[in-house]
MARZA-852457 format. One record per residue: x, z, y of N, C-alpha, C in turn; residue in three letters. Coordinates in steps of 0.02 Angstrom, whole numbers, plus 50000, padded with zeros to 5 digits. Each point is the difference from the previous one (the first is absolute). Layout:
<recs>
XZYXZYXZYALA;...
</recs>
This chain:
<recs>
504984948150450499565003849995499394999950076MET;499455000449972499394999150068500075005950032LYS;499744999350067499975005950041499365004749970PHE;500175005749995499465004449994499474999850048HIS;499385000949976499354998250036499975005750063PRO;500375006249992499975004250061500434996750048LEU;500494996249993500344996950067499694995350030PHE;499384997849986499634995950025499555001550062ARG;499845005850000499615004750047499575003949965SER;499504999849980499555004349963499634996449945THR;499745005749960499644997549937499494992950012SER;499585000250046499484995549992500244993450023ILE;500505000450043500404993550012500464997749943LEU;500275004449970500384998549950499544996049935ALA;499465002150003499504997449958499834993250020LEU;499984999250059499724992850040500654994849983GLY;500625002350007500504996049989500074998449918LEU;499725003949968500145000449936499504992449967ALA;499485000050038499414996249980500134993450042ILE;499975000950066500054992950030500464995049974THR;500715001650011500544996149990500044996649946LEU;500045004049951499964997949922499644994249985PRO;499375000050005499434995550006500294993750035SER;500085001650067500274993750033500474995749970THR;500695003949981500454997149962499824996649946LEU;499585003849961499814995749918499634994050029ARG;499594999050049499844994350024500464995250017ALA;500615002150025500544995550017500234996349945GLU;500135005749950500364998349935499504994049961GLU;499365000650019499674993649956499974994450014LYS;500074999250073499974993450011500294999950071ALA;500404995450010500324999250069499614995450044ALA;500125000450067499524996050039500054991949992PRO;499394997149997499944993249981500354996550068ALA;500274994349996500244996950068499594999250042PRO;499384999750001499544997650056499995007750036ALA;500205004849972499885007350023500755001750036ALA;500384996450000500665001750017500135002350078ASP;499374997050044500105002350071499735008450003ALA;499485001049959499835005850000500415005849977ALA;500324997149940500465004549980500595001650055ALA;500254996550037500425000250041499805003050069LYS;499415001650010499855003250060500175007450008LYS;500115001050060500345004950006499485006650029THR;500005005649968499725006050008500165003250063LEU;499504999950053500315004250062499625006450004VAL;500295005750005499605004850004499905003350073LEU;499315001850009499895002950079500285008449989PRO;500025002350058500135006150013499625004250051ASP;499595005349967500005001549936499554995249962PRO;500055001849928499634996049959499255002849986VAL;499995006150026499355004149988499925007150032ALA;499375000650013499875007150020499525004149974THR;500175005749985499395003549959499775006050041VAL;499454999650012499685006550056500425000650068ASN;500344994450024500394998750047500655002149987GLY;500325001649939500725001549993500244993749960VAL;500674996650024500204993349995500465000949930LYS;499944993749979500364998749953500534995649995ILE;500605000950020500564994350030500154995449945SER;500204995350042500354994149965500475002349951LYS;500465004250030500625003449966499765003349930ALA;499565004350016499695002949940499784996549939GLU;499634994650018499824995749957500494995549961LEU;500504997950029500604996249989500435003849949GLN;500125007050024500395004149954499565000749933LYS;499405000349999499655000649931500044994549966ALA;499984993250041500124995349963500654997949965ILE;500535003050046500654998349975500215003649929ASP;499685004950011500075006049940499634996649934THR;499474997450010499604997049936500424994449987ALA;500204995450034500354993849991500655001749952LEU;500345005450033500675002949965499725002749924ALA;499625001749989499755003549934499864994049963ASN;499494994550029499994993849961500514995849985ALA;500515001050038500674995849977499954992650047GLY;499454999550046499954993550022500075000950079VAL;500124993250036500025000950083499304997250017SER;499795001750056499554997050041499844992449997ALA;500624996750011500074993150003499744996549933GLU;500055004149948499884997649929499254998249999ALA;499705003550053499234999649966499694995250061LEU;499434995749978499674995450044499665005350064PRO;499804996850057499845003850036499245005049993TYR;499454996049970499625003149970499995006549964GLU;500604998849946499995005549961500315006150044GLN;500604997450054500195006650033499435003950050GLN;499564995550024499445001950035499605004549963LEU;499864999549935499605002949962500295006849982ARG;500765000449998500485006249984499875004950054GLY;500044995950060500135004150048499195002550011TYR;499554997849997499315004150004499735004049951HIS;500364999749941499845004049948500405006750026GLY;500714999950005500375005850027499615003350066ILE;499974995850045499555004650062499505003249984LEU;499524997449949499345002749986500305007849967ARG;500495000349974500115006149968500395005150062ASP;500354996450040500225004250054499365003450047MET;499604995350007499365002850023499625005349972ILE;500034999449938499735006549963500445005850002ILE;500744998850012500415005350006499785004850072GLU;499994995650045499855001850063499365004049994LYS;499524997149970499385004850005500015006249960LEU;500385000349938500165006149971500525005250028LEU;500404996750034500495003450040499585004450052ASP;499654997850032499535003350071499465005449954ALA;499864999649939499545004449969500495003949967LYS;500464999449989500455005949953500495002350040ALA;500105000150065500585002350043500145006350002LYS;499345004849988500095007850017500105002449933ASP;499884996449935500215003749947500555001049973ILE;500185007649982500495003149987500354996549933LYS;500774998150003500334999349942500705005250013VAL;500095004149938500515002450000500704997949991SER;500515001950023500714997749978500155000449936PRO;499625004549954500154999849934499584994149959GLU;499574998250038499514994449964500444993550014GLU;500344998950072500334996150012500724998749946VAL;500235005150002500664999649953499894998949935ASN;499335002049972500014998449931499764993449989LYS;499634996450046499954992149994500624996550016SER;500415003350049500594996550008500504999249929PHE;499965006449960500395000149949499804995449949ALA;499384998849990499734995649956500144992050026GLU;500034999850061500364992150032500684999549970VAL;500325005950004500854998649992500074998349914GLN;499445004249971500144999149922499934993049969ALA;499584994850052500214992849978500624997549995ASN;500425003750019500814996950017500275003749950PHE;500574995749972500545003449952500415004750036PRO;500174999750057500375005750024499914998250087ASP;500395005950030499955001750064500134994550046ALA;500614997149976500274993750035499694992949995ALA;499605000749940499524994250003499405000150049ALA;499755006550004499405001750043500204999450076PHE;500755001450015500064998250080500114993750004LYS;500274996149950500124994350008499224995750018LYS;499515001549956499434997950009499705000750076GLN;500055006650015499795002650075500354995450054LEU;500544999049992500534995650046499634992650015ALA;499844998249927499864993049991499334997550031ASP;499485004950004499425001850020499885001550064ALA;500685001350038500005003050064499615005050010GLY;499945005249960499775006449998500505006049997GLU;499695005550008500555006949997499525004249953THR;500385004449983499595006049970499395003450050GLU;500145001750044499525001850067499464996250006GLU;500074992249995499404994950008499625000349939SER;500374999949935499605000049937499565007050004VAL;500325006650013499605004650001499375000050042LYS;500124996550059499565000550056499504995049959LYS;500004994049957499474996949983499675003549945ALA;500395004749959499835002849959499435006250017ILE;500185002650054499545005550030499354995450025ALA;500034994050045499374996250016499704998549929SER;500354998049962499554997449936499555007149965GLY;500425004549998499615006649974499435001550040LEU;500104999850072499365001150039499504996549989GLN;500114994349992499404994649984499655000349934LYS;500485001149945499765003549939499375005149996GLN;500405006750046499565004749999499274998250029LYS;500054996150056499414998450043499574997349946TYR;500284994649956499444996349964499755003649960LEU;500435005149972499765004049927499535004850033GLU;500025002550056499605004550031499214996450011GLU;500004994550028499404995350005499624997949937GLN;500454999149952499694997849944500045003749946THR;500095008150005500085004449936499195000549971LYS;499414998950040499255000849966499924993549973ASP;500294994549994499844994649973500474997049938LYS;500325005949972500424998349942499965003549936VAL;499545004450002499895005449939499654995449957ALA;500245002549932499734995949950499645006749951VAL;499424998549983499435003249977500284999849920ALA;500055005749961500135001449929499794995749957PRO;499354997650003499724995549957500184992050026ASP;500254998950058500124994150013500624997849963GLU;500535003149981500564998549970499844998449919ALA;499485003349974499884998949926499584994549999LYS;499674997050044499494994550005500594994850010LYS;500525001050030500494994350004500364999349942PHE;500145004449973500405000749940499484995649944PHE;499445001549989499374997249940500084993950026ASP;500034997650068499804991650024500604996749970SER;500775002850003500354996549992500485001949937ASN;499665000249943500175004249940500734995949967ALA;499894993150016500474995849969500835000750039ASP;499855002650056500625000750041500345006949968ASN;499645003549974500275007849966500244999049927PHE;500134995249984500254997649934500835000550011LYS;500455004049960500654999350014500304996649933GLN;500244994050007500474996649935500385003849983PRO;500244998549936500665002949967500624999950052GLU;500365005049998500585000650037500545003149966GLN;500494996850021500745004349978500465001950056VAL;500295005649978500585003150048500534997049991ARG;500434995650041500654997649978500705000650054ALA;500425000049956500625000450046500524993249979SER;500344996150043500324994150003500675000950028HIS;500524995449961500574999150045500004992750008ILE;499974998650060500174992750029500654996950020LEU;500144994949985500544995550020499824993150020VAL;499974999650071499804996250033500354992449986MET;499504995650001500254992349981499424995150021SER;500114996050064499454997850015500034993049968ASP;499494995350007499964992549984500514996250017LYS;500385001250053500504995650023500485001749965ASN;500095004749961500695002449981500394992949953ALA;500615000049992500384995549968499995002449924THR;500204995949944500025003549948500705003550002PRO;500434999850024500465005249993499835007550030GLU;499615000250068499815004350024499615004349950GLU;499454996149976499585002649943500185003549935ASN;500574995849983500485002849935500135007050027ALA;500355000950070500345007850012499475004050003ALA;499414998550024499525005250013499855002049941LYS;499784995449932499885001449941500445004949963LYS;500664999250012500465002449971499925007850026LYS;499805001650066500025005550025499375004249983GLN;499494995949986499355004149976500195002049924ILE;500244995149954500235001249934500465007150004ASP;500395001150033500455005050001499505006850016ALA;499625000150053499465005750005499545000349947ALA;499744995049969499735001049943500315002749938ALA;500504999949994500615002249957500045007950001ALA;500095000950060500095007050029499455004649972ARG;499454996950012499265004649974499824999749940VAL;500304995349972499934999549919500435004149968LYS;500505002450039500525003149964499755008950015LYS;499355000450034499905006850016500065002450077GLY;500274996450031500035003250073499374999150034GLU;499975006450049499264998950043499904994750017ASP;499404997650000499674994950026500144999550083PHE;499735006550035499945001050066500654999150029ALA;500425002749975500735000150007500314992750015THR;499954997449944500204992149996499674997550059VAL;499285000850017499574995450040500305003050070ALA;500225005850023500285001350072500484996750011LYS;500524999849932500614995250005500034993350002GLU;499444996549977500194992649990499354996250033VAL;499515002249996499314998150025500134996250071SER;499814996050010499974996550080499314998450029GLU;499565004649964499265000450027500025005150056ASP;499974998350063500095005250052499385005749994PRO;499544997149976499395004350012499985004549939GLY;500275000349952500125003749929500445003949995SER;500634996550029500775002649978500075007449994LYS;499885002150062500135008750004499535004249965GLU;499544997349983499585004749942500124997949936SER;500614997249989500044999049931499574993749958GLY;499884993950049499634997249980499164999449981GLY;499745005350023499335002249983499684994550053ASP;499364998849958499444994750041499395003749999LEU;499955004449978499335005349993499554995349942ASN;499365002250013499564995149954499704993350022TYR;499894996249969499784992150027499604998849930PHE;499574995250029499644996349944500454992349995ASP;499664996649956500234993449993500044994250058ARG;499474999750042499944997350057500455001450054THR;500425006249992500435002550059500644996949991ARG;500154996349939500704997449990500084993749993MET;500494995950002500034993449985499945000049907VAL;499724994349977499754999449943500605001549947PRO;500474999250008500685000649957500215007749991GLU;499945002850058500045006950004499405003949972PHE;499554999750021499415002349964499864999849925ALA;500154993149976499954998949932500485005749961GLU;500474999150020500565003349964499865009050010ALA;499885001450059499915008250002499265001949952ALA;499474995750016499445001949952500214999549929PHE;500494997749971500084998049932500385007649989LYS;500225002850028500555006749988499525006049982LEU;500185003849955499795006149990500295005950056ASP;499695004650003500325006150039500705001149983LYS;500364999650049500735001150003500394994449965ASN;499744995549984500374992249990500404997850050GLY;500384996449973500424995950050499994993449979VAL;499974993950047500004993749987500614997849991SER;500144993149970500374995850010500024997650068GLU;500704997350015500024995150068499414995650008VAL;499515000150072499514997750008500234995550070VAL;499844993649988500144994550064499304999250047ARG;500115002650063499334997050040500424997450057THR;499544996950045500294997950058500315003750046GLN;500085006549999500525004050022500765001249985TYR;499934998549928500654999549967499865003349929GLY;500645004849971499855003749947499885006949996TYR;499535002349958499725007249990500025001749934HIS;500185005849995499835005649946499615004150016ILE;499375002349970499445003650007499925005649941ILE;499775005550025499955005349969499195002450004LYS;499655001949959499265001250009500095007849982VAL;499925004450056499965007650009499425002049977THR;499244996950018499425003149973499494994550003ASP;499485001849969499474992649983499255004350026LYS;499574996150034499285003849993499694993849988LYS;499385001649965499554995049961499424999450065PRO;499714994049988499574997750045499335005750000ALA;499785001850052499395003250009499574999350046ARG;499315004249999499584999750072500225004250032ASP;500065001650067500195005350044499505003350018ILE;499865007049990499575003950016499995001150062PRO;499365000950033499805001250078500315005850016PHE;500135005449984500295005350027500724998950012GLU;500244996249954500864997450024499974995450063GLU;499554996350017500064995350053499455003250063VAL;499745005649988499445001950057500365000750055LYS;500435001950014500355000250065500384995450040GLU;500104994449963500374994150016499284995850029LYS;499455000549956499444996550023499705001150059ILE;499945006750016499785004150062500484998350060GLU;500554999549984500484998050048500174992250019GLN;499674996449940500044992850027499284999350045TYR;499475001949969499324999050047500165002450064LEU;500255006350000500165002750076500344995950046GLY;500684997149970500424995850041499404992750019ASP;499724997649941499564995050036499615001450061GLN;499505006849991499715001750055500275001450062ARG;500705002149986500345002650071500244992650039ARG;500204993549945500174995850050499304997050030ARG;499515000149964499384997250038499935004550062THR;499915006549988500005004450055500454999650063ALA;500674998449989500374999050050499944992450044VAL;499884996849946499724992550031499525000850045GLY;499415003249981499495000450055500235003950056GLU;500315005449994500305004150058500364995750048GLN;500384995449981500444996150035499444993650033ILE;499644998249973499584993750027499525006250043GLU;499765004749997499585002150048500605000650058GLY;500655002550000500405000750066500004993250032LEU;500144994949956499964993850038499444997750030GLN;499515001149971499234998050035499985004650069LYS;500245004649990499795004950070500664999850056SER;500414995349979500535000650045500004992850050ALA;500385000250051500054993650037500644997649995LYS;499954993849947500644997849989500054992650024VAL;500594997650028500134993750039500584995349953GLU;499824996149980500604996049960500274993750057ILE;500654999849999500324994350055500304993849956PHE;500015000349930500444996149973499474993649999LEU;500404993349981499684993649991499505001349943PRO;499384996750011499415001749941500134996849942PRO;499825002649940500094996749947499654993749992LEU;500084995349960499714993349991499295003549977PRO;499564994349995499255002749977500284996349925GLU;499655002849942500074999449942499624993049990PRO;500214995749946499644993849985499345001049974PRO;499494995650023499355001249987499904999449906PRO;499565003649982499894999749927499684993549976ALA;500294997649955499754993249974499165000749989PRO;499764994350024499315001249988499794999049918ALA;499455003249985499824998849943499424995249976VAL;500114994349967499684995149985499205001749978PRO;499604996850045499225002149964499874995049946THR;499495002249964499664995949948499514994850028ASP;500024994349992499594994450032499225002349970PRO;499965002949947499385001549954499685005850027ALA;500305003150050499775006050007500205007849944GLY;500344997649956500145004049957500405005950007LYS;
</recs>
């Protein structure tokens, strides 16, 4: 299980960790260093202390290293697995977000956050874990305590309130804007045919032996026989199904269109009438029995049905832009010194050949 973002520090830093290191790691997966680059790959990154100052406030080597270690743990890799330049880019990226954190902390430090707000957000964090024991284990593994998580939550809420206050006049969406967006994107508001279905799944992957498949098939056949004899489908699903996402809801998968499911499953489901039950269906996940509980024909979605969602979408876009502009303004007005080794210059763009004839 990955560390929850709130274990990393605060929200803006968490965003930086999510963006910076995964892109670095993807680059590493695509191509290992060429032999000629071995020396660069083995070069050791030595951090100064402090690594930066923000309006005279130091960011220590230890702070940056802790953030890096957390990000690497989330990605499941070690720093030694990354070439020097990729390590350096990761350090610069995370330091950039720590600098933003410092700037926002200074602006938001006097904003009030109630214990009730913190406790509500803390409960939402806990809800990401199956039980209290799993949550406590994650805290211990991350080197955190309930108090440190609540402190991070409070800091994050302060910054959130500050940014909301600074950008509140820039995110409003006029009534006619949502309608204009709707009219300009009509093809995106066509709902394809949908069914609502439940299923019973007995898992069997592609590496299963013939004997294992036979045992799984016998298990699903027994469940199918129970349903055919009149037993309640949801009851059988709760008892037999191995799909953790739908088992407790009696196999219910809610509404879906043909593109949401693997082809074999979709084909079987869309052939059924309402309340129809399929024969056993084999997919890459194993053996299924499907029951269709409702059907919706394709239709054009009316504007009033999606008006609020469009307004929220447009408002969120403007909010992101406004927050970015606010942060950019803070950076431009701040005195920031970075002491990390500089990033290498990007390679020059290839020259565009000219036409000798001047065309």
